[in-house]
N, C-alpha and C positions, 0 to 999 in steps of 0.2 A: 108074708114072707119077704125078707129084704133081698136086695140084689147085691151079692158079695163080689161080683166081678168088678165093680167100680171102686172098691175099697182097697186101700194100701195095706200091706202086711205091717206088723209091728216093727219088723226089721227095716222096712222101707221108710217108715215114719221116723225112726230113731236115726237113720242115716242122713236125713234131710239136714243141711247145714244150719237152718234156723232152729232146729230142735236139739242141736248138740249143746252140751254144757260147756261153758267157757273154760279154757285151760288157764290155770293160774300163771300169771307172768307172761302170757303170750302177747298181750297188747301193751306191755310196758315199754315206754319210750324214754325212760329215765336213763341218764348216763352220768358217769363220774366227771369231776372237774378235770382229772387227768386225761380222760378221753376227749373232752371238749378242747383242752389245750393242745393236744396232739392234732386234732382235726384242724384247729385254727392255724397251727404252725405249717401243716401240710398245705393248707389253702394259700397261705402267704407265700410259701415256696413256689407254688404253681403260678401265682400272680407275678412274683418277682421274675420268674423265668420267662413268662410271656412278655413282660416289659422289656427284658433284655433283647428279645427278638425284634421289637418295634423300632 
């Protein structure tokens, strides 16, 4: 006879992060050229503003 007290339930196993199926698109790090240009412009604006203070 096995000891069932030390075993996880099916729900507990399925809820473990390493046992979850990946969500499509969750780890995507791609971005559009427009988003890159916008971030670049915002960064330059911050740098220019910091240089004005110095």
